[in-house]
Structure formats: structure tokens, C-alpha cells
TORKE-764209 format. One record per residue (C-alpha): residue number from 1; residue in three letters; x, y, z. Coordinates in nm, 3 decimals. Example, Ala and Ser with C-alpha at 12.3 -4.5 7.8 and 13.67 -1.06 7.14 Angstrom:
BEGIN
+-----+------+---------+---------+---------+
| seq | type |      xx |      yy |      zz |
+-----+------+---------+---------+---------+
|   1 |  ALA |   1.230 |  -0.450 |   0.780 |
|   2 |  SER |   1.367 |  -0.106 |   0.714 |
+-----+------+---------+---------+---------+
***
This chain:
BEGIN
+-----+------+---------+---------+---------+
| seq | type |      xx |      yy |      zz |
+-----+------+---------+---------+---------+
|   1 |  UNK |  12.055 |   2.667 |   9.876 |
|   2 |  UNK |  12.047 |   2.949 |  10.128 |
|   3 |  UNK |  12.399 |   3.048 |  10.025 |
|   4 |  UNK |  12.294 |   3.066 |   9.660 |
|   5 |  UNK |  11.991 |   3.281 |   9.748 |
|   6 |  UNK |  12.210 |   3.514 |   9.957 |
|   7 |  UNK |  12.461 |   3.559 |   9.675 |
|   8 |  UNK |  12.178 |   3.621 |   9.429 |
|   9 |  UNK |  12.022 |   3.883 |   9.662 |
|  10 |  UNK |  12.352 |   4.068 |   9.695 |
|  11 |  UNK |  12.398 |   4.061 |   9.318 |
|  12 |  UNK |  12.049 |   4.205 |   9.260 |
|  13 |  UNK |  12.112 |   4.476 |   9.523 |
|  14 |  UNK |  12.437 |   4.577 |   9.355 |
|  15 |  UNK |  12.262 |   4.596 |   9.019 |
|  16 |  UNK |  11.991 |   4.816 |   9.170 |
|  17 |  UNK |  12.242 |   5.049 |   9.335 |
|  18 |  UNK |  12.437 |   5.082 |   9.013 |
|  19 |  UNK |  12.115 |   5.159 |   8.827 |
|  20 |  UNK |  12.028 |   5.432 |   9.076 |
|  21 |  UNK |  12.372 |   5.585 |   9.036 |
|  22 |  UNK |  12.330 |   5.597 |   8.658 |
|  23 |  UNK |  11.995 |   5.771 |   8.693 |
|  24 |  UNK |  12.126 |   6.048 |   8.919 |
|  25 |  UNK |  12.128 |   6.388 |   8.744 |
|  26 |  UNK |  12.462 |   6.535 |   8.656 |
|  27 |  UNK |  12.544 |   6.839 |   8.875 |
|  28 |  UNK |  12.521 |   7.173 |   8.695 |
|  29 |  UNK |  12.801 |   7.426 |   8.718 |
|  30 |  UNK |  12.640 |   7.727 |   8.886 |
|  31 |  UNK |  12.915 |   7.983 |   8.945 |
|  32 |  UNK |  12.884 |   8.293 |   9.159 |
|  33 |  UNK |  12.847 |   8.611 |   8.958 |
|  34 |  UNK |  13.036 |   8.923 |   9.063 |
|  35 |  UNK |  12.843 |   9.225 |   9.182 |
|  36 |  UNK |  12.917 |   9.561 |   9.029 |
|  37 |  UNK |  13.079 |   9.745 |   9.322 |
|  38 |  UNK |  13.093 |  10.110 |   9.218 |
|  39 |  UNK |  13.358 |  10.346 |   9.348 |
|  40 |  UNK |  13.259 |  10.515 |   9.672 |
|  41 |  UNK |  12.957 |  10.297 |   9.742 |
|  42 |  UNK |  12.921 |  10.147 |  10.090 |
|  43 |  UNK |  13.004 |   9.783 |  10.157 |
|  44 |  UNK |  12.740 |   9.528 |  10.064 |
|  45 |  UNK |  12.519 |   9.423 |  10.352 |
|  46 |  UNK |  12.567 |   9.094 |  10.536 |
|  47 |  UNK |  12.270 |   8.926 |  10.365 |
|  48 |  UNK |  12.443 |   8.950 |  10.028 |
|  49 |  UNK |  12.745 |   8.768 |  10.168 |
|  50 |  UNK |  12.520 |   8.486 |  10.291 |
|  51 |  UNK |  12.320 |   8.466 |   9.967 |
|  52 |  UNK |  12.572 |   8.540 |   9.696 |
|  53 |  UNK |  12.418 |   8.570 |   9.349 |
|  54 |  UNK |  12.482 |   8.275 |   9.118 |
|  55 |  UNK |  12.429 |   8.238 |   8.745 |
|  56 |  UNK |  12.114 |   8.027 |   8.769 |
|  57 |  UNK |  11.996 |   8.177 |   9.097 |
|  58 |  UNK |  11.973 |   8.515 |   8.925 |
|  59 |  UNK |  11.801 |   8.365 |   8.619 |
|  60 |  UNK |  11.545 |   8.195 |   8.842 |
|  61 |  UNK |  11.500 |   8.514 |   9.044 |
|  62 |  UNK |  11.434 |   8.721 |   8.733 |
|  63 |  UNK |  11.172 |   8.472 |   8.613 |
|  64 |  UNK |  11.003 |   8.473 |   8.954 |
|  65 |  UNK |  11.017 |   8.853 |   8.965 |
|  66 |  UNK |  10.809 |   8.859 |   8.646 |
|  67 |  UNK |  10.586 |   8.566 |   8.748 |
|  68 |  UNK |  10.217 |   8.659 |   8.778 |
|  69 |  UNK |  10.135 |   8.325 |   8.939 |
|  70 |  UNK |  10.273 |   8.469 |   9.261 |
|  71 |  UNK |   9.936 |   8.646 |   9.294 |
|  72 |  UNK |   9.606 |   8.487 |   9.387 |
|  73 |  UNK |   9.442 |   8.542 |   9.048 |
|  74 |  UNK |   9.759 |   8.520 |   8.834 |
|  75 |  UNK |   9.751 |   8.887 |   8.728 |
|  76 |  UNK |  10.017 |   9.060 |   8.940 |
|  77 |  UNK |  10.392 |   9.006 |   8.950 |
|  78 |  UNK |  10.667 |   9.196 |   9.128 |
|  79 |  UNK |  10.735 |   9.368 |   8.795 |
|  80 |  UNK |  10.375 |   9.491 |   8.777 |
|  81 |  UNK |  10.462 |   9.758 |   9.033 |
|  82 |  UNK |  10.841 |   9.762 |   8.998 |
|  83 |  UNK |  10.866 |   9.873 |   8.636 |
|  84 |  UNK |  11.218 |   9.890 |   8.495 |
|  85 |  UNK |  11.148 |  10.203 |   8.290 |
|  86 |  UNK |  11.062 |  10.379 |   8.617 |
|  87 |  UNK |  11.378 |  10.259 |   8.793 |
|  88 |  UNK |  11.166 |   9.966 |   8.914 |
|  89 |  UNK |  10.902 |  10.194 |   9.067 |
|  90 |  UNK |  10.575 |  10.305 |   8.906 |
|  91 |  UNK |  10.389 |  10.629 |   8.836 |
|  92 |  UNK |  10.108 |  10.574 |   9.086 |
|  93 |  UNK |  10.075 |  10.776 |   9.408 |
|  94 |  UNK |  10.010 |  10.446 |   9.589 |
|  95 |  UNK |  10.082 |  10.092 |   9.475 |
|  96 |  UNK |   9.799 |   9.924 |   9.281 |
|  97 |  UNK |   9.769 |   9.549 |   9.321 |
|  98 |  UNK |   9.526 |   9.263 |   9.263 |
|  99 |  UNK |   9.173 |   9.362 |   9.155 |
| 100 |  UNK |   9.300 |   9.724 |   9.137 |
| 101 |  UNK |   9.321 |   9.742 |   9.515 |
| 102 |  UNK |   9.517 |  10.047 |   9.630 |
| 103 |  UNK |   9.788 |  10.004 |   9.891 |
| 104 |  UNK |   9.903 |  10.224 |  10.176 |
| 105 |  UNK |  10.217 |  10.370 |  10.024 |
| 106 |  UNK |  10.403 |  10.470 |   9.712 |
| 107 |  UNK |  10.601 |  10.194 |   9.538 |
| 108 |  UNK |  10.971 |  10.249 |   9.616 |
| 109 |  UNK |  11.228 |  10.199 |   9.340 |
| 110 |  UNK |  11.452 |   9.896 |   9.374 |
| 111 |  UNK |  11.809 |   9.984 |   9.292 |
| 112 |  UNK |  12.137 |   9.934 |   9.475 |
| 113 |  UNK |  11.959 |   9.714 |   9.729 |
| 114 |  UNK |  12.278 |   9.520 |   9.800 |
| 115 |  UNK |  12.409 |   9.829 |   9.980 |
| 116 |  UNK |  12.100 |   9.911 |  10.187 |
| 117 |  UNK |  12.064 |   9.859 |  10.562 |
| 118 |  UNK |  11.682 |   9.874 |  10.566 |
| 119 |  UNK |  11.402 |   9.812 |  10.319 |
| 120 |  UNK |  11.060 |   9.973 |  10.272 |
| 121 |  UNK |  10.951 |  10.319 |  10.380 |
| 122 |  UNK |  10.949 |  10.225 |  10.748 |
| 123 |  UNK |  11.250 |   9.992 |  10.744 |
| 124 |  UNK |  11.051 |   9.693 |  10.866 |
| 125 |  UNK |  11.265 |   9.453 |  10.661 |
| 126 |  UNK |  11.635 |   9.410 |  10.741 |
| 127 |  UNK |  11.713 |   9.120 |  10.507 |
| 128 |  UNK |  11.596 |   9.131 |  10.148 |
| 129 |  UNK |  11.526 |   8.756 |  10.156 |
| 130 |  UNK |  11.239 |   8.833 |  10.399 |
| 131 |  UNK |  11.073 |   9.081 |  10.163 |
| 132 |  UNK |  10.908 |   8.869 |   9.886 |
| 133 |  UNK |  10.657 |   8.711 |  10.123 |
| 134 |  UNK |  10.516 |   9.052 |  10.218 |
| 135 |  UNK |  10.352 |   9.136 |   9.882 |
| 136 |  UNK |  10.253 |   8.772 |   9.826 |
| 137 |  UNK |  10.032 |   8.765 |  10.137 |
| 138 |  UNK |   9.921 |   9.130 |  10.146 |
| 139 |  UNK |   9.551 |   9.178 |  10.064 |
| 140 |  UNK |   9.609 |   9.488 |   9.850 |
| 141 |  UNK |   9.906 |   9.346 |   9.660 |
| 142 |  UNK |   9.904 |   8.977 |   9.557 |
| 143 |  UNK |   9.654 |   8.831 |   9.805 |
| 144 |  UNK |   9.796 |   8.479 |   9.794 |
| 145 |  UNK |   9.997 |   8.245 |  10.017 |
| 146 |  UNK |  10.338 |   8.093 |   9.975 |
| 147 |  UNK |  10.187 |   7.743 |   9.980 |
| 148 |  UNK |   9.956 |   7.838 |   9.693 |
| 149 |  UNK |  10.252 |   7.980 |   9.500 |
| 150 |  UNK |  10.461 |   7.667 |   9.555 |
| 151 |  UNK |  10.172 |   7.451 |   9.436 |
| 152 |  UNK |  10.149 |   7.647 |   9.110 |
| 153 |  UNK |  10.522 |   7.644 |   9.040 |
| 154 |  UNK |  10.554 |   7.270 |   9.104 |
| 155 |  UNK |  10.329 |   7.208 |   8.804 |
| 156 |  UNK |  10.570 |   7.387 |   8.569 |
| 157 |  UNK |  10.851 |   7.167 |   8.429 |
| 158 |  UNK |  11.053 |   7.474 |   8.332 |
| 159 |  UNK |  11.069 |   7.578 |   8.697 |
| 160 |  UNK |  11.181 |   7.226 |   8.795 |
| 161 |  UNK |  11.475 |   7.269 |   8.560 |
| 162 |  UNK |  11.563 |   7.616 |   8.692 |
| 163 |  UNK |  11.540 |   7.514 |   9.059 |
| 164 |  UNK |  11.766 |   7.217 |   8.984 |
| 165 |  UNK |  12.023 |   7.438 |   8.812 |
| 166 |  UNK |  12.012 |   7.697 |   9.091 |
| 167 |  UNK |  12.000 |   7.471 |   9.398 |
| 168 |  UNK |  12.105 |   7.121 |   9.293 |
| 169 |  UNK |  11.763 |   6.956 |   9.292 |
| 170 |  UNK |  11.415 |   7.041 |   9.164 |
| 171 |  UNK |  11.240 |   7.096 |   9.496 |
| 172 |  UNK |  11.040 |   7.420 |   9.508 |
| 173 |  UNK |  11.058 |   7.573 |   9.855 |
| 174 |  UNK |  10.970 |   7.907 |  10.007 |
| 175 |  UNK |  11.331 |   7.973 |  10.107 |
| 176 |  UNK |  11.456 |   7.910 |   9.754 |
| 177 |  UNK |  11.193 |   8.142 |   9.607 |
| 178 |  UNK |  11.293 |   8.420 |   9.844 |
| 179 |  UNK |  11.667 |   8.367 |   9.795 |
| 180 |  UNK |  11.654 |   8.368 |   9.416 |
| 181 |  UNK |  11.439 |   8.682 |   9.396 |
| 182 |  UNK |  11.684 |   8.853 |   9.631 |
| 183 |  UNK |  11.979 |   8.740 |   9.418 |
| 184 |  UNK |  11.820 |   8.899 |   9.113 |
| 185 |  UNK |  11.748 |   9.220 |   9.304 |
| 186 |  UNK |  12.106 |   9.240 |   9.433 |
| 187 |  UNK |  12.222 |   9.258 |   9.072 |
| 188 |  UNK |  12.019 |   9.575 |   9.005 |
| 189 |  UNK |  12.304 |   9.819 |   9.055 |
| 190 |  UNK |  12.269 |  10.170 |   8.917 |
| 191 |  UNK |  12.591 |  10.369 |   8.895 |
| 192 |  UNK |  12.627 |  10.494 |   8.537 |
| 193 |  UNK |  12.462 |  10.834 |   8.545 |
| 194 |  UNK |  12.612 |  11.154 |   8.413 |
| 195 |  UNK |  12.709 |  11.236 |   8.772 |
| 196 |  UNK |  12.906 |  10.910 |   8.791 |
| 197 |  UNK |  13.082 |  10.971 |   8.461 |
| 198 |  UNK |  13.174 |  11.325 |   8.564 |
| 199 |  UNK |  13.311 |  11.199 |   8.893 |
| 200 |  UNK |  13.506 |  10.923 |   8.717 |
| 201 |  UNK |  13.642 |  11.181 |   8.471 |
| 202 |  UNK |  13.512 |  10.996 |   8.170 |
| 203 |  UNK |  13.495 |  11.296 |   7.941 |
| 204 |  UNK |  13.172 |  11.459 |   8.062 |
| 205 |  UNK |  13.123 |  11.786 |   8.247 |
| 206 |  UNK |  12.834 |  11.945 |   8.429 |
| 207 |  UNK |  12.653 |  12.230 |   8.259 |
| 208 |  UNK |  12.660 |  12.563 |   8.440 |
| 209 |  UNK |  12.313 |  12.495 |   8.584 |
| 210 |  UNK |  12.408 |  12.143 |   8.697 |
| 211 |  UNK |  12.727 |  12.270 |   8.860 |
| 212 |  UNK |  12.537 |  12.543 |   9.046 |
| 213 |  UNK |  12.275 |  12.287 |   9.145 |
| 214 |  UNK |  12.540 |  12.053 |   9.282 |
| 215 |  UNK |  12.681 |  12.335 |   9.497 |
| 216 |  UNK |  12.339 |  12.430 |   9.633 |
| 217 |  UNK |  12.253 |  12.064 |   9.685 |
| 218 |  UNK |  12.560 |  12.020 |   9.904 |
| 219 |  UNK |  12.448 |  12.312 |  10.119 |
| 220 |  UNK |  12.076 |  12.244 |  10.146 |
| 221 |  UNK |  12.007 |  11.877 |  10.070 |
| 222 |  UNK |  12.314 |  11.668 |  10.150 |
| 223 |  UNK |  12.243 |  11.649 |  10.524 |
| 224 |  UNK |  11.995 |  11.373 |  10.440 |
| 225 |  UNK |  12.075 |  11.277 |  10.080 |
| 226 |  UNK |  12.441 |  11.207 |  10.137 |
| 227 |  UNK |  12.701 |  10.967 |  10.002 |
| 228 |  UNK |  12.705 |  10.790 |   9.670 |
| 229 |  UNK |  12.362 |  10.637 |   9.735 |
| 230 |  UNK |  12.226 |  10.989 |   9.792 |
| 231 |  UNK |  12.063 |  10.878 |  10.116 |
| 232 |  UNK |  12.207 |  10.848 |  10.465 |
| 233 |  UNK |  11.954 |  10.566 |  10.523 |
| 234 |  UNK |  11.816 |  10.740 |  10.831 |
| 235 |  UNK |  11.450 |  10.783 |  10.929 |
| 236 |  UNK |  11.321 |  11.139 |  10.955 |
| 237 |  UNK |  10.998 |  11.330 |  10.993 |
| 238 |  UNK |  11.038 |  11.622 |  10.755 |
| 239 |  UNK |  10.688 |  11.758 |  10.786 |
| 240 |  UNK |  10.538 |  11.628 |  10.464 |
| 241 |  UNK |  10.156 |  11.616 |  10.438 |
| 242 |  UNK |  10.022 |  11.327 |  10.645 |
| 243 |  UNK |   9.876 |  11.011 |  10.501 |
| 244 |  UNK |   9.508 |  11.017 |  10.607 |
| 245 |  UNK |   9.502 |  10.640 |  10.663 |
| 246 |  UNK |   9.474 |  10.538 |  11.029 |
| 247 |  UNK |   9.712 |  10.251 |  10.949 |
| 248 |  UNK |  10.003 |  10.487 |  10.884 |
| 249 |  UNK |  10.253 |  10.582 |  11.152 |
| 250 |  UNK |  10.580 |  10.573 |  10.962 |
| 251 |  UNK |  10.878 |  10.422 |  11.141 |
| 252 |  UNK |  10.668 |  10.405 |  11.460 |
| 253 |  UNK |  10.479 |  10.111 |  11.306 |
| 254 |  UNK |  10.802 |   9.916 |  11.352 |
| 255 |  UNK |  10.949 |  10.059 |  11.672 |
| 256 |  UNK |  10.634 |  10.165 |  11.861 |
| 257 |  UNK |  10.815 |  10.481 |  11.964 |
| 258 |  UNK |  10.642 |  10.819 |  11.957 |
| 259 |  UNK |  10.961 |  10.989 |  11.840 |
| 260 |  UNK |  10.942 |  10.780 |  11.523 |
| 261 |  UNK |  10.587 |  10.883 |  11.435 |
| 262 |  UNK |  10.563 |  10.968 |  11.063 |
| 263 |  UNK |  10.939 |  10.935 |  11.020 |
| 264 |  UNK |  11.029 |  10.763 |  10.694 |
| 265 |  UNK |  11.347 |  10.628 |  10.540 |
| 266 |  UNK |  11.528 |  10.896 |  10.342 |
| 267 |  UNK |  11.491 |  10.785 |   9.977 |
| 268 |  UNK |  11.781 |  10.771 |   9.738 |
| 269 |  UNK |  11.772 |  11.042 |   9.473 |
| 270 |  UNK |  11.936 |  10.826 |   9.210 |
| 271 |  UNK |  11.703 |  10.799 |   8.910 |
| 272 |  UNK |  11.457 |  11.035 |   9.078 |
| 273 |  UNK |  11.374 |  11.173 |   8.733 |
| 274 |  UNK |  11.195 |  10.845 |   8.657 |
| 275 |  UNK |  11.016 |  10.776 |   8.986 |
| 276 |  UNK |  10.746 |  11.045 |   9.022 |
| 277 |  UNK |  10.524 |  11.098 |   9.215 |
| 278 |  UNK |  10.723 |  11.157 |   9.532 |
| 279 |  UNK |  10.663 |  11.108 |   9.903 |
| 280 |  UNK |  10.551 |  10.807 |  10.105 |
| 281 |  UNK |  10.207 |  10.815 |   9.944 |
| 282 |  UNK |  10.282 |  11.016 |   9.633 |
| 283 |  UNK |  10.197 |  11.356 |   9.778 |
| 284 |  UNK |  10.402 |  11.546 |   9.522 |
| 285 |  UNK |  10.363 |  11.507 |   9.144 |
| 286 |  UNK |  10.700 |  11.663 |   9.056 |
| 287 |  UNK |  11.040 |  11.740 |   9.204 |
| 288 |  UNK |  10.954 |  12.107 |   9.174 |
| 289 |  UNK |  10.648 |  12.050 |   9.393 |
| 290 |  UNK |  10.871 |  11.895 |   9.661 |
| 291 |  UNK |  11.110 |  12.189 |   9.658 |
| 292 |  UNK |  10.826 |  12.444 |   9.660 |
| 293 |  UNK |  10.677 |  12.273 |   9.964 |
| 294 |  UNK |  11.007 |  12.269 |  10.154 |
| 295 |  UNK |  11.061 |  12.636 |  10.067 |
| 296 |  UNK |  10.711 |  12.745 |  10.170 |
| 297 |  UNK |  10.729 |  12.572 |  10.508 |
| 298 |  UNK |  10.649 |  12.219 |  10.621 |
| 299 |  UNK |  10.397 |  12.094 |  10.875 |
| 300 |  UNK |  10.511 |  12.126 |  11.233 |
| 301 |  UNK |  10.555 |  11.819 |  11.451 |
| 302 |  UNK |  10.704 |  11.749 |  11.793 |
| 303 |  UNK |  10.958 |  11.521 |  11.627 |
| 304 |  UNK |  11.023 |  11.736 |  11.322 |
| 305 |  UNK |  11.377 |  11.680 |  11.204 |
| 306 |  UNK |  11.625 |  11.937 |  11.345 |
| 307 |  UNK |  11.744 |  12.015 |  10.992 |
| 308 |  UNK |  11.408 |  12.184 |  10.938 |
| 309 |  UNK |  11.316 |  12.284 |  11.294 |
| 310 |  UNK |  11.637 |  12.484 |  11.334 |
| 311 |  UNK |  11.558 |  12.677 |  11.016 |
| 312 |  UNK |  11.202 |  12.779 |  11.095 |
| 313 |  UNK |  11.042 |  12.464 |  10.948 |
| 314 |  UNK |  11.162 |  12.537 |  10.597 |
| 315 |  UNK |  11.453 |  12.509 |  10.358 |
| 316 |  UNK |  11.472 |  12.845 |  10.189 |
| 317 |  UNK |  11.545 |  12.839 |   9.816 |
| 318 |  UNK |  11.529 |  13.095 |   9.536 |
| 319 |  UNK |  11.357 |  13.017 |   9.208 |
| 320 |  UNK |  11.688 |  12.981 |   9.027 |
| 321 |  UNK |  11.824 |  12.754 |   9.301 |
| 322 |  UNK |  11.526 |  12.522 |   9.260 |
| 323 |  UNK |  11.581 |  12.497 |   8.887 |
| 324 |  UNK |  11.951 |  12.431 |   8.937 |
| 325 |  UNK |  11.892 |  12.166 |   9.204 |
| 326 |  UNK |  11.656 |  11.982 |   8.970 |
| 327 |  UNK |  11.915 |  12.007 |   8.691 |
| 328 |  UNK |  12.166 |  11.841 |   8.920 |
| 329 |  UNK |  11.925 |  11.571 |   9.040 |
| 330 |  UNK |  11.863 |  11.482 |   8.676 |
| 331 |  UNK |  12.234 |  11.408 |   8.637 |
| 332 |  UNK |  12.169 |  11.112 |   8.869 |
| 333 |  UNK |  11.957 |  10.948 |   8.598 |
| 334 |  UNK |  12.104 |  10.621 |   8.475 |
| 335 |  UNK |  11.946 |  10.571 |   8.132 |
| 336 |  UNK |  12.116 |  10.234 |   8.082 |
| 337 |  UNK |  11.964 |  10.108 |   8.406 |
| 338 |  UNK |  11.606 |  10.182 |   8.298 |
| 339 |  UNK |  11.648 |  10.057 |   7.941 |
| 340 |  UNK |  11.425 |   9.758 |   7.871 |
| 341 |  UNK |  11.700 |   9.566 |   7.694 |
| 342 |  UNK |  11.934 |   9.607 |   7.991 |
| 343 |  UNK |  11.967 |   9.300 |   8.215 |
| 344 |  UNK |  12.198 |   9.221 |   8.505 |
| 345 |  UNK |  12.525 |   9.075 |   8.384 |
| 346 |  UNK |  12.556 |   8.713 |   8.496 |
| 347 |  UNK |  12.834 |   8.593 |   8.269 |
+-----+------+---------+---------+---------+
***
């Protein structure tokens, strides 16, 4: 009798195991998607190599980027401040978040992030995967918590499907949220401006003003705005008007060093036409206002960048040079990149 019961138990166990195997979901093919690596751009940073964009990772990241449930009252998404038509910046001097709370700094554009060494005005983030939590928990931005966000997303069956496709099961975790948003952001590559087409000899030429502006730019601007990203990714105090907030210290907020006080990451000038106002807290409404300020003379500081200090705290420019420089900067505008119908290629 015991032998019969044993055999029956084994038979039932085998049936159960087989049933479980039948119920397992079929793995989804989730291929890596190639990044657009433009000619002359620096190598991608190490984080990209550890979190390579995939077809469904990017799709999930884009949905999360536009997801207002990341905020405490379900009104603010990443895209609320990072507007595609403004090269994923906005037109506010300082970022405006939940309940119209005003932040400390101007919203930076998000483009070509796969090639950046630092993120944010003060470079406090080194890996893009560590960035999404910052706005989620910041009082002036989304004023939420990652646990609250996870709880909301778990209730959505569509997210269960996307997480399964992107990561192999439907579990919603903080790490997966951060990784997928970063994958989407890595795909936001801008390298199809008039400047790029001229350089690639694709049938376009600079106007006389643009050509003159390029020449002047090389002499008076390229010390900082160098390379194909049009930033050397350094941190500099260039004597811009100071943010009156006692919370601001520039790069010194990260390093604690006096020599970094009010030094900020040199911004890329790609798509600058779309990202006004300019400066770490939107001090300047136009590019012309920036050039006028540099020409008139900047504020002195003990750690003022040598590029300015060695020239009497100014970058001297004639009226025609300013107009020509702006003409050239506008050739860095990538109209395809800011078009609403344009999406990262994941095929």
C-alpha cells in the first residue's frame, strides 16, 4: 500500500511540474538597439556599456519619461520640464515643478547624454541611472518617493507587460525604472544640424555671416565650447550674475572646495537656439544678452576663469561679430531632433 501511495505521489508531482512548465511565459526577444555614433563625437561613457539600450527597455523608458504618476500628485513627468520642442529643456528661467514650485536652477537640455562625463549644472551625477531619483524625491520637482511610484505602477497591467518585455519578468523595481529611463535618454542623439551637414559635405554651405561667425567662434568661444559636443565638459566660474539663493554654490556644492565656488559645467551649444533663457538660473533671455554681458565685463571673483581674467574680465566683441557668432550658433540647431514626430530609432 505504501508503495502504491509513493508511486501515486510521484505521479502527481510530475503532473504538477509539467503544468508549471506549461504556464511559464515565453521569453520575449529584446534585442539591443544601436546608438547613433556621430563622426567626431567622443566615446560613449562607461554607464552606457553597462546598460545598453534594448528595444523594449527604450520603449519602457519613453513611457516612464512621460509618466505623470512619478510625481506625488500625478501632474508632473520628466517631459513636463524636458520638452522636446525645446531640445528637452523649457523656456523658464528656473524649473517649475509640482504645485508650481520653482526650483533652484534652469532646466538643462537632455541631448547626447551618452557621451557626457557629468550630469547637471554642478556635475553631482556621474551615472545617468542615478539621476531619475533626484527629481522624484525633490520637494520642488515631483515631491514623491520611489516606493510610492512603484506602488502606482504595479497597479497598471500595461506596465507589467512592458517590464516583462524589457527585463524578463513583470517585477517593478527602482533599478529597472532608472535603467529604462536612462536607456531612452541615451537614444536622444542630436547630430543633424546644418553645421553637421556642412562638415559631412552633404551639399550645404555656410552663409557669409555663418562662416565669419564660425571663425570668430574659434577664436573667442572654443576654449570652453570645444569639440563636436561644443563643450569641454569642464567646470568654470565665468563671472555670470550670482544666484541669490543661499543654497547655490555651483560645483562647490559637490566638492566642498572654495576654488569651485559658483563654477558650473560648460553647457553644450547644440540646439541653443531652442533652449532660452540661458545661464544656471536663466539670467539671460537671449544669446545676444549673453554676448553683450561678456563684452561689457563680467563680475570679478577670486576663482574667475583665466580665459576671462587674462583678458580684463571680458571677451571683447564688435557688434558685427556678435551677430555673426549667433548666426553660427544657430547652425547647430537640429530641427529633426526637436520635431514632435521624431522618436529614437529602436528598430
